[in-house]
Backbone as numpy.savetxt, mean C-alpha at the origin, in Angstrom:
# Nx Ny Nz CAx CAy CAz Cx Cy Cz
-18.09 12.90 6.84 -19.05 14.51 6.46 -19.54 14.14 5.09
-20.69 14.08 5.20 -21.41 13.45 3.78 -21.74 14.83 2.70
-21.66 16.00 3.27 -21.62 17.08 2.09 -20.37 17.75 2.00
-19.38 17.06 2.72 -18.03 17.75 2.14 -17.79 17.80 0.59
-16.80 18.52 0.04 -16.76 18.79 -1.45 -14.93 17.93 -1.50
-14.71 16.89 -1.10 -13.32 16.19 -1.19 -12.94 15.62 -2.29
-11.73 16.56 -2.91 -11.68 16.07 -4.28 -11.03 14.35 -4.39
-11.82 13.99 -5.34 -11.15 12.12 -5.59 -10.53 11.74 -6.74
-8.79 11.39 -6.49 -8.33 11.06 -7.56 -8.58 9.77 -7.87
-8.94 9.43 -9.10 -8.35 7.80 -9.50 -7.15 7.37 -9.93
-6.44 6.84 -9.15 -5.13 6.32 -9.49 -4.95 5.37 -11.11
-6.16 5.12 -10.88 -5.99 3.98 -11.92 -6.29 4.47 -13.19
-6.34 6.10 -13.55 -6.84 6.48 -14.67 -5.49 6.51 -15.57
-5.14 5.92 -16.71 -4.11 5.60 -17.49 -3.33 6.67 -17.82
-3.79 8.17 -17.80 -3.53 9.49 -18.34 -2.78 10.21 -16.95
-1.50 9.71 -17.12 -0.79 10.01 -15.72 -0.92 11.48 -15.83
-0.83 12.45 -16.54 -0.42 13.62 -16.52 -1.86 14.09 -16.18
-2.99 13.67 -16.38 -4.18 14.13 -15.60 -4.17 13.76 -14.15
-3.82 12.66 -13.99 -3.65 12.58 -12.59 -3.06 13.36 -11.72
-1.85 13.64 -12.44 -1.26 14.44 -11.62 -1.75 16.15 -11.77
-2.21 16.78 -12.46 -3.18 17.62 -12.49 -3.99 17.82 -11.52
-4.76 16.76 -11.56 -5.74 16.37 -10.45 -5.18 16.64 -8.94
-4.09 15.62 -8.88 -3.52 15.21 -7.54 -2.90 17.48 -7.17
-2.31 18.11 -8.40 -1.99 19.34 -7.58 -3.07 20.27 -7.72
-4.26 20.21 -8.24 -5.32 21.15 -8.15 -5.93 20.63 -6.88
-6.10 19.38 -6.54 -6.76 19.04 -4.71 -5.79 19.76 -4.11
-4.63 19.38 -4.09 -3.73 20.23 -2.83 -3.53 21.32 -2.88
-3.92 22.30 -3.97 -3.85 23.43 -3.83 -4.87 24.58 -3.42
-5.99 23.28 -3.79 -7.31 23.94 -3.44 -8.09 23.59 -2.09
-7.49 22.16 -1.74 -8.19 21.75 -0.06 -6.88 21.03 0.57
-5.83 21.12 0.04 -4.70 20.65 1.18 -4.75 19.20 0.86
-5.47 18.05 0.13 -5.47 16.78 0.50 -6.72 16.31 -0.45
-6.81 14.96 -0.67 -7.73 14.65 -1.82 -7.74 13.08 -1.41
-8.69 12.04 -1.95 -9.12 10.93 -1.69 -8.67 10.21 -2.62
-8.15 8.93 -2.48 -7.86 8.16 -3.76 -8.71 7.23 -3.77
-8.99 6.82 -5.04 -9.88 6.09 -5.48 -9.28 4.61 -6.23
-9.17 3.73 -5.93 -8.39 2.57 -6.71 -8.73 1.47 -6.19
-9.39 0.62 -7.04 -9.51 -0.68 -6.52 -8.60 -1.75 -5.95
-7.42 -1.47 -6.37 -6.45 -2.34 -5.72 -6.57 -1.69 -4.12
-6.79 -0.82 -3.78 -6.90 -0.35 -2.47 -7.48 -1.49 -1.79
-8.49 -1.66 -1.80 -9.41 -3.03 -1.28 -8.37 -4.36 -1.18
-7.21 -4.43 -1.89 -6.64 -5.94 -1.51 -5.60 -5.29 -0.60
-5.17 -4.20 -0.83 -4.08 -4.12 0.15 -4.91 -3.81 1.94
-6.32 -3.16 1.81 -6.94 -3.22 3.00 -6.82 -4.70 3.38
-7.12 -5.58 2.32 -7.04 -7.35 3.11 -5.82 -7.82 3.62
-4.67 -7.18 2.85 -3.52 -7.65 3.01 -2.71 -7.31 4.53
-3.25 -5.94 4.71 -2.89 -5.86 6.57 -4.21 -6.51 7.27
-5.45 -6.65 7.04 -5.96 -7.64 7.95 -6.00 -9.06 7.96
-4.66 -9.55 7.30 -4.26 -11.17 7.31 -3.99 -11.42 8.77
-3.69 -12.23 9.47 -3.66 -13.02 10.71 -2.33 -12.34 11.24
-1.99 -12.34 12.33 -0.82 -11.73 12.63 0.24 -13.00 12.72
-0.14 -14.24 12.61 0.35 -15.31 12.08 1.03 -15.53 10.39
-0.02 -15.22 9.52 0.11 -14.96 7.95 1.09 -13.71 7.87
1.06 -12.90 8.53 2.06 -11.68 8.19 3.30 -11.90 8.88
3.33 -12.44 10.21 4.66 -12.64 10.55 5.78 -13.74 9.65
5.21 -14.17 8.70 6.08 -15.09 7.99 6.75 -13.93 6.59
5.90 -12.99 6.67 6.76 -12.11 5.64 7.73 -10.72 6.20
7.43 -10.69 7.71 8.40 -9.35 8.52 9.85 -9.79 8.22
10.80 -8.71 8.06 12.04 -8.76 7.92 12.82 -7.62 8.35
14.12 -8.04 8.84 14.69 -6.78 9.39 15.70 -6.41 8.29
15.52 -6.93 7.37 16.76 -6.63 6.02 16.34 -5.86 5.31
16.94 -4.91 5.23 16.47 -3.85 4.20 17.10 -3.70 2.99
17.97 -4.97 2.27 18.18 -5.49 1.26 17.34 -6.10 0.52
16.20 -7.06 1.39 15.24 -7.58 0.77 14.66 -6.87 -0.24
14.10 -7.53 -1.49 13.19 -6.94 -2.47 11.82 -7.03 -1.89
11.35 -8.03 -1.12 9.76 -7.54 -0.86 10.18 -7.85 0.57
9.35 -7.29 1.46 9.12 -7.22 2.85 8.28 -6.53 3.85
7.71 -7.34 4.72 6.97 -6.29 5.65 7.32 -6.29 6.95
7.55 -4.80 7.49 7.81 -4.47 8.38 7.56 -3.43 9.20
7.76 -2.66 10.46 7.60 -2.01 11.07 8.61 -1.21 11.74
8.00 -0.27 12.63 8.80 0.66 13.25 9.56 0.17 14.59
9.11 -1.10 14.89 9.40 -1.69 16.24 10.08 -3.23 16.06
10.54 -3.76 16.65 11.02 -5.19 16.96 10.14 -6.27 17.09
9.80 -6.75 16.23 8.50 -7.82 16.24 8.70 -8.83 17.05
10.35 -9.37 16.87 10.38 -10.56 17.70 10.93 -9.86 19.71
11.19 -8.96 19.80 11.45 -8.48 21.23 10.24 -7.79 21.89
9.62 -6.83 21.11 8.50 -6.00 21.52 7.19 -6.46 21.64
6.49 -6.48 22.78 4.74 -6.57 22.51 4.06 -5.77 22.28
4.52 -4.43 22.51 3.65 -3.27 21.79 3.64 -2.88 20.31
2.74 -3.06 19.69 2.73 -3.29 18.37 2.38 -1.90 17.89
3.36 -1.21 17.22 3.23 0.31 16.42 2.26 -0.01 15.40
1.56 1.30 15.07 0.30 0.88 13.88 1.17 1.22 12.63
2.71 1.56 12.56 3.33 1.73 11.51 3.85 0.62 10.68
3.22 -0.31 10.44 3.32 -1.48 9.53 3.54 -0.86 7.90
4.55 -1.37 7.30 4.64 -1.41 5.92 5.30 -2.41 5.33
4.81 -2.46 3.86 4.97 -3.49 2.82 5.96 -2.83 1.89
7.09 -3.39 1.41 7.88 -2.69 0.67 7.94 -3.93 -0.53
7.55 -3.41 -1.56 7.68 -4.37 -2.89 8.65 -3.39 -4.02
9.29 -3.98 -4.37 9.83 -3.84 -5.60 9.36 -3.78 -6.99
9.29 -3.02 -7.74 8.26 -2.85 -8.91 8.78 -2.74 -10.19
9.99 -2.41 -10.56 10.55 -2.43 -11.64 11.53 -3.08 -12.00
11.74 -4.05 -13.11 10.75 -4.15 -13.95 9.27 -5.00 -13.18
8.28 -4.90 -13.82 7.25 -5.72 -12.58 6.95 -6.88 -13.11
7.39 -7.74 -14.08 7.36 -9.18 -14.54 8.48 -9.84 -13.45
9.45 -8.95 -13.28 10.76 -9.57 -12.61 10.39 -9.69 -10.91
9.68 -8.76 -10.53 9.24 -9.05 -8.73 7.91 -9.22 -8.61
6.64 -9.16 -9.45 5.53 -9.74 -9.08 5.66 -11.17 -8.50
6.14 -11.97 -8.95 6.55 -13.79 -8.23 7.22 -13.57 -6.74
7.62 -12.33 -6.53 8.32 -12.72 -4.92 7.17 -11.96 -4.30
5.92 -10.99 -4.66 4.89 -10.41 -4.01 4.49 -11.71 -2.99
3.62 -11.09 -2.13 2.76 -12.00 -1.16 1.45 -12.78 -1.90
1.29 -14.11 -1.53 0.30 -14.99 -2.39 -0.94 -14.86 -1.79
-0.79 -14.10 -0.46 -2.10 -13.75 0.20 -2.31 -12.48 0.65
-3.40 -11.79 0.48 -4.86 -12.63 -0.41 -4.70 -12.97 -1.59
-5.54 -14.02 -2.27 -4.76 -14.44 -3.37 -4.93 -13.39 -4.77
-5.83 -12.49 -4.57 -5.52 -11.22 -5.82 -4.35 -10.20 -5.44
-3.92 -10.38 -4.76 -2.31 -9.10 -4.18 -1.73 -8.95 -4.94
-1.30 -10.25 -6.21 -0.27 -10.25 -7.15 -0.68 -9.43 -8.39
-2.17 -9.91 -8.42 -2.51 -9.40 -9.74 -3.59 -8.19 -9.83
-3.51 -7.25 -8.56 -4.40 -6.63 -8.98 -3.68 -4.99 -9.63
């Protein structure tokens, strides 16, 4: 909808209080908002990797600090559920970034 007045929240804004206020205002006035963040493009590229590349990262182990998973069993089921997710531990950042996926190349540094 080109004329829609959808609130946009820039998650890269270093002023966290302002971001929280924008999210609150958007949810109160519209019930939703659009996220703006350069890292979103990298996340999009990650989930568009080939199934073979993503299969290297799949894990059913909930204890893993970094894992790609889904709500179905990738080894047994042939129907792929749309609910893939990537779990990343992030704190402290310097400890976990080396474990993050290497592809797409800018993923670890976005």
